[in-house]
C-alpha positions as CSV (number, residue, x, y, z in Angstrom):
1,M,0.8,16.5,-9.2
2,S,2.5,13.4,-10.6
3,V,1.1,11.4,-13.5
4,A,0.5,8.4,-11.3
5,R,-1.5,10.3,-8.7
6,F,-3.5,12.1,-11.3
7,V,-4.5,8.9,-13.0
8,I,-5.5,7.3,-9.6
9,L,-7.5,10.3,-8.6
10,L,-9.2,10.4,-12.0
11,N,-10.1,6.7,-11.6
12,L,-11.7,7.3,-8.2
13,L,-13.7,10.3,-9.4
14,Y,-15.0,8.4,-12.4
15,L,-15.8,5.3,-10.5
16,F,-17.3,7.1,-7.5
17,P,-19.5,10.0,-8.7
18,G,-20.4,11.1,-5.1
19,C,-16.7,12.1,-4.6
20,G,-17.1,15.0,-7.0
21,S,-20.7,16.1,-6.2
22,K,-21.5,19.5,-4.8
23,S,-23.1,19.3,-1.3
24,S,-23.0,20.9,2.1
25,K,-20.2,18.6,3.0
26,N,-17.8,20.1,0.5
27,T,-16.2,22.4,3.2
28,E,-15.6,19.4,5.4
29,S,-14.1,17.4,2.5
30,T,-11.7,20.2,1.7
31,S,-10.6,20.4,5.3
32,L,-10.0,16.7,5.3
33,R,-7.9,16.8,2.2
34,N,-5.8,19.6,3.7
35,D,-5.4,17.6,6.9
36,L,-4.1,14.7,4.9
37,V,-1.6,16.8,3.1
38,Q,-0.2,18.0,6.4
39,L,-0.1,14.5,7.8
40,N,1.8,13.2,4.8
41,K,4.3,16.0,5.2
42,R,4.8,15.1,8.9
43,K,5.2,11.5,7.9
44,L,8.0,12.3,5.5
45,N,9.7,14.5,8.0
46,G,9.7,11.7,10.6
47,S,7.3,13.5,12.9
48,D,4.3,11.2,12.6
49,R,4.6,9.4,15.9
50,K,1.0,10.6,16.7
51,F,-0.3,10.1,13.2
52,S,-3.9,10.0,14.1
53,E,-3.8,13.5,15.6
54,G,-5.2,16.0,13.2
55,I,-7.8,13.9,11.4
56,S,-9.5,12.1,14.2
57,D,-11.1,15.2,15.6
58,V,-12.4,16.1,12.2
59,I,-13.7,12.7,11.2
60,F,-14.8,11.0,14.3
61,H,-15.4,13.5,17.1
62,S,-17.3,16.2,15.2
63,N,-19.2,14.0,12.9
64,E,-18.8,10.3,13.5
65,S,-21.6,9.3,11.1
66,S,-20.0,11.0,8.1
67,I,-18.2,7.8,7.3
68,N,-21.5,6.3,6.1
69,N,-22.4,9.4,4.0
70,A,-21.7,9.1,0.3
71,D,-20.9,12.8,0.1
72,S,-18.1,12.3,2.6
73,S,-16.9,9.1,1.0
74,W,-13.2,10.2,1.1
75,S,-13.3,9.6,4.8
76,T,-12.5,5.9,4.4
77,E,-9.4,6.8,2.6
78,Y,-8.1,8.9,5.5
79,V,-8.7,6.0,7.8
80,T,-6.9,3.7,5.4
81,T,-3.9,6.0,5.4
82,E,-3.9,6.1,9.2
83,I,-4.2,2.3,9.5
84,E,-1.3,1.7,7.0
85,S,0.9,4.0,9.0
86,L,0.0,2.4,12.4
87,F,0.5,-1.1,11.0
88,R,4.0,-0.2,9.7
89,K,4.9,1.0,13.1
90,M,3.5,-2.1,14.7
91,V,5.5,-4.6,12.6
92,S,8.8,-2.6,12.9
93,S,8.8,-1.5,16.5
94,V,7.7,-3.8,19.4
95,P,7.5,-0.9,21.9
96,E,5.2,1.0,19.6
97,A,3.1,-2.2,19.1
98,E,2.5,-2.2,22.9
99,E,0.7,1.1,22.5
100,L,-1.2,0.4,19.3
101,I,-2.7,-3.0,20.3
102,G,-5.8,-3.0,22.5
103,N,-5.9,-4.9,25.8
104,N,-8.9,-6.8,24.5
105,F,-6.9,-8.1,21.5
106,R,-7.8,-11.6,20.3
107,G,-6.1,-13.0,17.2
108,M,-3.4,-15.2,15.6
109,G,0.4,-14.8,15.5
110,V,1.8,-13.1,12.4
111,I,3.5,-16.3,11.4
112,P,1.8,-19.7,11.5
113,P,3.1,-22.1,14.1
114,S,3.8,-24.7,11.4
115,L,4.6,-24.4,7.7
116,K,4.2,-27.1,5.1
117,K,6.7,-27.4,2.2
118,I,4.6,-27.6,-1.0
119,S,7.4,-27.5,-3.5
120,S,11.2,-27.7,-3.8
121,K,13.0,-26.6,-7.0
122,P,16.2,-27.9,-8.4
123,N,17.9,-24.5,-7.9
124,E,17.6,-24.7,-4.1
125,I,14.3,-22.7,-3.9
126,S,11.5,-24.0,-1.7
127,I,8.0,-22.8,-1.2
128,W,6.2,-23.1,2.2
129,E,2.6,-22.4,3.1
130,G,0.8,-22.0,6.4
131,N,-2.9,-22.3,6.9
132,N,-5.3,-20.6,9.2
133,E,-4.8,-23.2,11.9
134,G,-3.4,-22.2,15.3
135,R,-4.9,-21.1,18.5
136,Y,-6.0,-17.6,19.2
137,I,-3.7,-15.6,21.5
138,G,-3.9,-12.4,23.5
139,K,-2.1,-9.1,23.4
140,S,1.2,-10.1,25.2
141,Q,1.6,-13.2,23.1
142,F,0.9,-11.4,19.9
143,V,3.5,-8.7,20.7
144,M,6.0,-11.5,21.3
145,S,5.3,-12.9,17.9
146,L,6.1,-9.6,16.3
147,R,9.7,-10.0,17.5
148,E,10.3,-12.6,14.8
149,L,9.9,-10.1,12.0
150,P,13.0,-7.8,12.4
151,E,15.3,-10.9,12.6
152,N,13.8,-12.9,9.8
153,F,13.0,-10.0,7.4
154,P,15.8,-7.4,7.8
155,L,15.0,-5.7,4.5
156,G,11.6,-4.5,5.7
157,N,7.9,-4.9,5.1
158,K,5.4,-3.6,2.4
159,L,1.7,-3.5,3.0
160,K,-1.5,-2.4,1.4
161,V,-5.0,-2.1,2.8
162,I,-7.3,-3.4,0.0
163,E,-10.7,-3.5,1.8
164,I,-12.2,-1.4,4.6
165,S,-15.6,-1.2,6.2
166,N,-17.0,0.0,9.5
167,E,-19.7,-0.6,12.0
168,G,-19.7,2.4,14.3
169,K,-16.3,2.7,15.9
170,I,-15.2,-0.7,14.6
171,F,-13.2,-0.8,11.4
172,K,-12.6,-4.1,9.5
173,T,-9.7,-4.2,7.0
174,T,-8.1,-6.7,4.7
175,I,-4.3,-6.1,4.5
176,L,-1.8,-7.6,2.0
177,I,1.7,-7.6,3.5
178,D,5.1,-8.7,2.0
179,H,8.0,-9.4,4.3
180,L,11.4,-9.0,2.5
181,G,14.6,-10.7,3.6
182,E,17.9,-11.6,2.0
183,R,17.2,-15.2,1.4
184,K,13.5,-15.4,2.3
185,E,10.3,-13.5,1.5
186,A,6.8,-14.0,2.8
187,H,3.4,-13.0,1.5
188,S,0.3,-13.0,3.6
189,R,-3.3,-11.7,3.7
190,W,-4.6,-10.6,7.1
191,F,-8.1,-9.7,8.2
192,C,-7.9,-7.1,11.0
193,E,-10.3,-5.3,13.3
194,W,-9.7,-1.9,14.7
195,E,-11.5,0.1,17.4
196,R,-11.4,3.8,18.0
197,R,-11.9,4.9,21.6
198,P,-12.3,8.5,22.8
199,D,-8.9,10.2,23.1
200,E,-7.0,7.0,22.3
201,G,-6.9,6.7,18.6
202,L,-7.2,3.5,16.7
203,K,-6.3,0.2,18.5
204,L,-5.8,-3.2,16.9
205,I,-8.3,-5.6,18.6
206,G,-8.3,-8.6,16.2
207,L,-6.2,-10.4,13.6
208,E,-6.8,-13.5,11.5
209,R,-4.5,-14.9,8.9
210,K,-6.3,-15.7,5.6
211,Y,-3.1,-16.8,3.8
212,Y,0.6,-17.1,4.4
213,S,3.5,-18.4,2.2
214,E,7.3,-18.2,2.2
215,I,9.8,-18.5,-0.6
216,R,13.2,-19.6,0.7
217,S,16.5,-19.8,-1.1
218,E,19.8,-21.2,0.0
219,K,21.6,-19.1,-2.5
220,E,22.7,-15.5,-1.8
221,A,20.7,-14.2,-4.7
222,L,18.6,-15.8,-7.4
223,Y,19.2,-13.0,-9.9
224,K,21.7,-10.2,-10.1
225,D,21.5,-6.9,-11.8
226,S,24.1,-7.0,-14.6
227,T,23.1,-3.8,-16.4
228,H,26.3,-1.9,-15.4
229,K,28.5,-4.9,-16.1
230,I,27.1,-5.2,-19.7
231,L,26.6,-1.6,-20.7
232,G,29.0,0.2,-18.3
233,Q,31.8,0.4,-20.9
234,T,29.7,2.4,-23.3
235,P,29.9,6.2,-22.7
236,N,26.2,6.8,-23.4
237,Y,25.2,4.4,-20.6
238,H,26.3,7.0,-18.0
239,S,25.3,10.1,-20.1
240,Q,21.9,8.9,-21.3
241,I,20.5,5.5,-20.4
242,N,21.3,5.4,-16.7
243,K,19.8,8.7,-15.9
244,G,16.2,7.6,-16.5
245,I,13.1,9.4,-17.6
246,S,12.8,11.6,-14.5
247,E,16.1,13.2,-15.3
248,W,15.3,14.0,-18.9
249,A,11.7,15.0,-18.5
250,G,12.9,18.0,-16.4
251,L,15.2,19.2,-19.2
252,I,13.3,18.4,-22.4
253,T,9.8,19.8,-22.9
254,K,6.9,18.2,-24.7
255,F,7.9,20.1,-27.8
256,G,10.8,17.7,-28.1
257,D,8.3,14.8,-27.8
258,M,9.7,13.7,-24.4
259,A,6.9,11.8,-22.7
260,M,6.8,11.9,-18.9
261,T,5.3,8.5,-18.8
262,G,8.4,7.0,-20.5
263,H,6.6,4.4,-22.6
264,H,9.6,3.2,-24.5
265,G,10.4,-0.4,-25.6
266,L,13.3,-2.5,-26.8
267,A,13.9,-5.3,-29.2
268,I,16.3,-8.3,-29.1
269,G,17.8,-10.0,-32.0
270,D,21.1,-10.9,-33.8
271,V,21.7,-8.0,-36.1
272,N,25.2,-8.9,-37.3
273,G,24.9,-12.7,-37.6
274,D,27.5,-13.7,-35.0
275,G,25.1,-15.9,-33.1
276,R,24.8,-13.5,-30.1
277,D,21.7,-11.5,-29.1
278,D,21.9,-7.7,-29.5
279,I,19.7,-5.0,-28.1
280,F,17.9,-2.1,-29.7
281,V,16.7,0.5,-27.2
282,C,13.9,3.0,-27.9
283,D,14.2,6.4,-26.3
284,G,12.2,9.6,-25.9
285,G,12.1,12.5,-28.2
286,S,15.4,14.5,-28.6
287,L,17.3,11.5,-27.3
288,P,18.9,9.0,-29.8
289,N,17.8,5.4,-30.0
290,R,20.6,3.0,-29.2
291,L,21.8,-0.3,-30.8
292,Y,24.1,-2.4,-28.6
293,V,25.8,-5.5,-30.0
294,Q,27.1,-8.2,-27.7
295,N,30.8,-8.9,-27.5
296,E,32.3,-12.3,-26.9
297,D,32.7,-11.6,-23.2
298,G,29.1,-10.7,-22.7
299,T,29.6,-6.9,-22.6
300,A,28.0,-4.6,-25.1
301,M,29.2,-2.1,-27.7
302,D,27.2,0.8,-29.0
303,I,27.0,0.9,-32.8
304,S,24.0,3.2,-33.1
305,M,25.6,5.9,-35.3
306,R,27.5,3.4,-37.5
307,A,24.3,1.3,-37.9
308,G,22.3,4.4,-39.0
309,I,19.5,4.1,-36.5
310,D,20.4,6.8,-33.9
311,W,17.2,8.6,-34.7
312,Y,16.0,11.4,-32.3
313,E,12.2,10.9,-32.8
314,D,10.2,9.7,-29.8
315,S,10.2,5.9,-30.3
316,R,7.7,3.7,-28.5
317,A,8.3,0.2,-29.7
318,A,10.5,-1.9,-32.0
319,L,10.8,-5.3,-33.6
320,L,13.9,-7.1,-35.0
321,L,12.7,-9.6,-37.5
322,D,13.3,-10.8,-41.1
323,L,10.9,-8.8,-43.2
324,D,12.4,-9.7,-46.6
325,N,13.3,-13.3,-46.1
326,D,17.0,-12.9,-46.7
327,G,18.1,-14.5,-43.4
328,D,19.0,-11.4,-41.4
329,Q,17.1,-9.3,-38.8
330,D,15.5,-6.1,-40.1
331,L,14.1,-3.4,-38.0
332,V,10.6,-1.9,-37.4
333,V,10.3,1.1,-35.1
334,A,7.1,2.8,-33.9
335,T,7.8,6.5,-33.7
336,I,5.5,9.4,-33.1
337,A,6.1,10.5,-36.7
338,M,5.5,7.1,-38.4
339,I,6.1,3.4,-38.4
340,V,9.6,3.0,-39.9
341,F,10.9,0.0,-41.8
342,A,14.7,-0.4,-42.0
343,E,16.6,-3.1,-44.0
344,N,19.6,-4.9,-42.5
345,D,22.5,-5.6,-44.9
346,G,23.4,-8.6,-42.8
347,A,26.3,-6.9,-40.9
348,G,24.2,-4.6,-38.7
349,Q,24.0,-1.7,-41.1
350,F,20.4,-0.4,-41.6
351,T,18.8,1.6,-44.5
352,I,15.3,3.1,-44.2
353,R,13.1,1.4,-46.8
354,G,9.7,2.9,-46.0
355,G,7.3,4.2,-43.5
356,F,3.6,4.3,-42.6
357,P,2.6,7.8,-41.4
358,D,-1.0,7.3,-40.4
359,A,-0.5,5.8,-37.0
360,Q,-0.6,8.6,-34.3
361,Y,0.5,7.7,-30.8
362,P,1.5,4.1,-31.4
363,F,2.2,2.1,-28.3
364,S,3.4,-1.4,-29.3
365,L,4.1,-3.7,-32.2
366,S,3.5,-7.4,-32.8
367,S,4.1,-9.6,-35.8
368,S,2.7,-12.7,-37.5
369,D,2.2,-14.2,-40.9
370,F,-1.6,-14.2,-40.4
371,D,-2.4,-14.9,-44.1
372,L,0.2,-17.7,-44.5
373,D,1.8,-16.1,-47.6
374,G,5.4,-16.5,-46.2
375,D,5.9,-12.8,-45.3
376,L,5.7,-11.4,-41.7
377,D,3.0,-8.8,-41.2
378,V,2.9,-6.1,-38.5
379,Y,0.1,-5.1,-36.1
380,V,0.3,-1.7,-34.5
381,C,-1.5,-0.9,-31.3
382,I,-2.6,2.8,-31.2
383,Y,-3.3,4.1,-27.6
384,G,-5.1,7.3,-28.5
385,E,-5.0,9.6,-31.5
386,G,-4.2,13.3,-31.3
387,D,-3.1,16.4,-33.0
388,R,0.5,15.9,-34.1
389,N,1.0,19.6,-34.7
390,S,-0.2,20.7,-31.2
391,G,1.9,18.1,-29.4
392,A,-1.1,16.7,-27.5
393,R,-1.6,13.0,-27.9
394,G,-3.4,10.1,-26.1
395,F,-4.4,10.9,-22.6
396,D,-3.2,14.5,-23.0
397,E,-5.7,15.1,-25.9
398,R,-8.9,13.6,-24.4
399,S,-10.3,11.5,-21.7
400,P,-11.5,7.9,-22.1
401,V,-15.4,7.8,-22.2
402,P,-17.0,5.9,-20.6
403,F,-14.2,5.2,-18.2
404,H,-14.8,1.5,-17.8
405,D,-15.7,0.8,-21.4
406,A,-14.1,3.6,-23.5
407,K,-14.7,3.6,-27.2
408,N,-13.0,6.8,-28.2
409,G,-9.4,5.6,-28.4
410,G,-7.1,5.2,-31.4
411,R,-7.4,3.0,-34.4
412,N,-5.2,-0.1,-34.5
413,V,-3.6,-0.9,-37.8
414,L,-2.7,-4.2,-39.5
415,L,0.2,-3.6,-42.0
416,V,0.3,-6.4,-44.6
417,N,3.7,-7.3,-46.1
418,H,3.7,-7.5,-49.9
419,G,7.5,-8.1,-50.2
420,G,10.2,-5.6,-51.0
421,F,9.3,-3.6,-47.9
422,A,5.9,-2.6,-49.4
423,F,3.2,-2.5,-46.7
424,T,-0.5,-1.6,-46.9
425,D,-3.2,-1.0,-44.3
426,E,-5.6,-3.9,-44.6
427,T,-7.2,-3.6,-41.2
428,Q,-10.8,-3.2,-42.6
429,S,-10.5,-5.7,-45.4
430,V,-9.6,-8.6,-43.1
431,G,-12.2,-7.8,-40.5
432,L,-10.1,-6.2,-37.8
433,E,-12.0,-2.9,-37.8
434,V,-14.7,-4.3,-35.5
435,N,-14.4,-2.8,-31.9
436,N,-11.3,-1.1,-33.2
437,D,-11.9,2.1,-31.2
438,R,-10.3,1.2,-27.8
439,W,-7.3,2.5,-25.9
440,S,-5.0,-0.4,-26.9
441,F,-1.7,-1.1,-25.2
442,S,-0.6,-4.5,-26.6
443,A,-1.5,-7.5,-28.7
444,S,-0.4,-11.1,-28.9
445,W,-0.7,-13.7,-31.7
446,E,-1.4,-17.5,-31.2
447,D,-3.2,-20.3,-32.9
448,Y,-5.6,-21.0,-30.0
449,D,-7.9,-23.2,-32.0
450,N,-5.2,-25.3,-33.7
451,D,-6.5,-24.6,-37.2
452,G,-3.1,-23.6,-38.6
453,D,-3.5,-19.8,-38.6
454,Q,-2.7,-17.2,-36.0
455,D,-5.4,-15.6,-33.9
456,L,-5.1,-12.2,-32.2
457,Y,-5.8,-10.9,-28.7
458,V,-5.7,-7.2,-27.9
459,A,-5.3,-5.7,-24.4
460,N,-7.2,-2.4,-24.0
461,D,-6.9,0.2,-21.3
462,F,-10.2,1.5,-19.8
463,G,-12.4,-1.4,-20.7
464,K,-13.1,-4.5,-22.6
465,N,-10.4,-6.4,-24.5
466,C,-10.8,-7.8,-28.0
467,F,-10.2,-11.3,-29.4
468,Y,-10.1,-11.9,-33.1
469,R,-10.4,-15.4,-34.4
470,N,-8.6,-16.0,-37.7
471,D,-10.2,-18.2,-40.3
472,G,-8.1,-18.3,-43.4
473,G,-7.0,-14.7,-43.2
474,Q,-10.4,-13.2,-42.2
475,F,-11.0,-12.3,-38.6
476,T,-14.1,-12.4,-36.4
477,E,-14.3,-10.5,-33.1
478,D,-15.2,-13.3,-30.6
479,A,-14.2,-12.1,-27.1
480,R,-17.7,-12.0,-25.6
481,S,-18.8,-15.5,-26.7
482,L,-15.5,-17.0,-25.4
483,G,-15.7,-15.1,-22.1
484,L,-12.5,-13.2,-22.9
485,E,-13.5,-9.5,-22.8
486,D,-11.9,-8.9,-19.4
487,T,-12.9,-5.5,-18.5
488,G,-9.9,-3.8,-16.8
489,A,-6.9,-1.6,-17.4
490,G,-5.4,-4.0,-19.9
491,M,-1.7,-3.4,-20.5
492,S,-0.2,-6.7,-21.6
493,V,-1.2,-10.1,-22.8
494,S,0.7,-13.4,-23.1
495,W,-0.3,-16.9,-24.4
496,G,1.0,-20.1,-22.7
497,D,0.0,-23.5,-21.4
498,Y,0.5,-23.2,-17.7
499,D,-1.4,-26.5,-16.8
500,R,0.2,-28.5,-19.6
501,D,-3.1,-29.8,-21.0
502,G,-2.2,-29.0,-24.6
503,I,-4.6,-26.1,-24.8
504,F,-3.4,-22.5,-24.7
505,D,-4.2,-20.2,-21.7
506,L,-4.1,-16.4,-21.5
507,Y,-2.6,-14.1,-18.9
508,I,-3.5,-10.4,-19.0
509,G,-1.7,-7.7,-17.2
510,N,-4.0,-5.1,-15.7
511,M,-3.8,-2.6,-12.8
512,F,-4.2,-3.6,-9.1
513,S,-5.2,-0.6,-7.1
514,A,-5.7,-0.9,-3.3
515,A,-7.6,2.4,-3.3
516,G,-9.8,1.3,-6.3
517,N,-10.6,-2.0,-4.5
518,R,-11.5,-0.2,-1.3
519,V,-13.8,2.4,-3.0
520,G,-15.3,0.0,-5.5
521,G,-16.0,-2.6,-2.9
522,Q,-18.2,-0.4,-0.8
523,E,-22.0,-1.1,-0.9
524,R,-22.8,2.5,-1.8
525,F,-20.5,2.4,-4.8
526,A,-22.2,3.6,-8.0
527,P,-25.7,3.2,-6.6
528,N,-27.5,4.2,-9.8
529,R,-25.8,1.6,-12.0
530,N,-27.0,-1.9,-12.8
531,V,-25.3,-4.9,-11.2
532,D,-23.4,-6.0,-14.3
533,E,-22.0,-2.5,-15.0
534,V,-20.9,-2.2,-11.3
535,Q,-19.0,-5.5,-11.6
536,E,-17.3,-4.3,-14.7
537,M,-16.3,-1.0,-13.0
538,R,-15.0,-2.9,-10.0
539,K,-12.8,-5.1,-12.3
540,M,-10.9,-2.0,-13.3
541,S,-8.7,-2.1,-10.2
542,R,-8.9,-5.8,-9.3
543,G,-5.6,-6.8,-10.8
544,N,-4.3,-9.3,-13.5
545,T,-6.4,-12.0,-15.1
546,L,-5.6,-15.6,-15.9
547,Y,-7.9,-17.5,-18.3
548,R,-7.6,-21.3,-18.5
549,G,-8.3,-22.6,-21.9
550,T,-10.3,-25.8,-22.2
551,D,-12.2,-27.7,-25.0
552,R,-15.3,-26.0,-23.6
553,G,-13.9,-22.4,-23.7
554,F,-12.0,-20.2,-21.3
555,F,-12.5,-20.0,-17.5
556,E,-11.1,-17.3,-15.2
557,M,-8.7,-18.7,-12.6
558,S,-7.1,-15.4,-11.4
559,R,-7.8,-15.6,-7.7
560,D,-7.8,-19.4,-7.4
561,S,-4.3,-19.4,-8.9
562,R,-3.1,-16.4,-6.8
563,V,-1.8,-14.4,-9.8
564,S,-4.1,-11.3,-9.7
565,M,-1.7,-9.2,-7.6
566,G,0.5,-7.7,-10.3
567,R,0.3,-4.0,-9.3
568,W,0.7,-1.7,-12.3
569,A,1.5,-4.5,-14.7
570,W,2.9,-2.9,-17.8
571,S,4.1,-6.2,-19.2
572,S,3.8,-9.8,-18.4
573,G,4.6,-13.2,-19.9
574,F,4.7,-16.9,-19.5
575,V,8.3,-18.3,-19.1
576,D,9.8,-21.4,-17.5
577,I,12.2,-19.5,-15.2
578,D,13.5,-22.5,-13.2
579,N,13.5,-25.1,-16.1
580,D,11.2,-27.5,-14.3
581,G,8.9,-28.0,-17.3
582,W,6.1,-25.7,-15.9
583,E,5.5,-22.2,-17.3
584,D,5.9,-19.5,-14.7
585,I,4.8,-15.9,-14.9
586,I,7.0,-12.8,-14.9
587,I,5.6,-9.3,-14.5
588,T,7.1,-5.9,-14.9
589,N,5.4,-3.3,-12.8
590,G,5.6,0.1,-11.3
591,Y,5.0,3.8,-12.0
592,I,6.8,7.1,-11.8
593,T,5.2,8.7,-8.7
594,G,7.0,12.0,-8.8
595,W,10.3,13.8,-8.5
596,K,12.9,12.7,-5.9
597,E,12.2,15.6,-3.6
598,E,11.9,15.3,0.2
599,E,8.4,16.6,0.2
600,D,7.2,14.3,-2.5
601,L,5.1,11.2,-1.6
């Protein structure tokens, strides 16, 4: 089982206790799981033209009421899988759509009859939106509307069922769908109704658009992948970097500190003083870190060995910054063994000057002169401590408890710079030990209250985040009073002023899980928990969070601003991409789902 699927399954089992309970329905649940495995295999082999066969008899014909039984709660997930498959067929094949749509269908066309331009950017990008207006149509007209999709969106469609409920043989679903084209993409939210009739399988009987938008570009491409152009001249690009984690994880065991999850960062700075940005790349255990300096023509040259930083320890994060105030960029690297400090001689040659060994399983680094003494200090996020000798760390060593508010994670560390590359752990003395037991992914500094010193926000996985207000070098944990705890799978955080009101706002990258939303949204979800706790548990899979800062505190604007859908958002940040004076949001997302084998999902 891949890491991603294990984590998702673990989420569901923690969030929905009935899924793992012993009952007389266990035999049926096992049969259902086996059926789904066989269905997925047929799907991958291209033989799923009658996808509903194989599970419909089990779920609906032998025990139609099982969908409403908590002990058979996985049933909704099988229906979801079936609906997603049917919907993909519908939007990609008009003949198939004829068979999958009920004769009593009543709904809207997939694209609104009229679109309104809501913005036009200087770089020839325009954004269009359609509302819910438009008359309801029947089956034949709806099928005709599907003919627009293959022409306008030749690159295909992506969809997710995020909500599902049923009343007898009627299933109601909310579907997110993305249409992808060369110079146009569309995003929409559809509310659909399905009906299962004896011996006919599921039929679409209703569709209503809840939201529709298009992004159009007159250019061939807004961005182009230049990785090969920049790094292709270096031999190790082909032998190491371009192969990816899936290649190396199959060759290097955990005894070499190669993490399957591939949590490795990079740092950008000018290491040789030529005015051009250079790149330091962290890599997994038994593979050397790399330092690429930029040439005049924009290509890169590998100087890792010459610079003395081609270390083979598993490296998770790095910073290029001036630690000794001599005008050049020094290097901080978070390895499994320790936090390493290396001095730059000004020409890109580094010498290790010290290290901090008591930081097991570090995940990210951030820096600020929090005490205003003129020296940059370093904050280390520790995801989960473990036994360095056994090779088990973080999630491998123990599970988060409780899952939605875990307090058994690692201990984050503030390393205070005393000059001359001398650093000490002052976490407790400055007040940062409060709630310092979470599974922390990242942290970000900003002077949110405009008092002249840097405050700190920490994004934690499996539960509540932390916000530390800095008052003259002493911190107070203040997330709850400001409404900034944000229960979720916190993976990244960024400060910005997206509404240009002069007050800082916060964007937090979490996890959007369609399965988590479906399971958590059911009425029977966690029936023995109080309302507040259930809401916190549901937030674990709801997606990213945007907090608007005001003079009266912070207010969540995630859904109103349409920025919650970030998928597995490992990193995110405010940046004015199109130079129009307004800060946009960029999100890196994704997960390794398994090996590239035919039978893998």
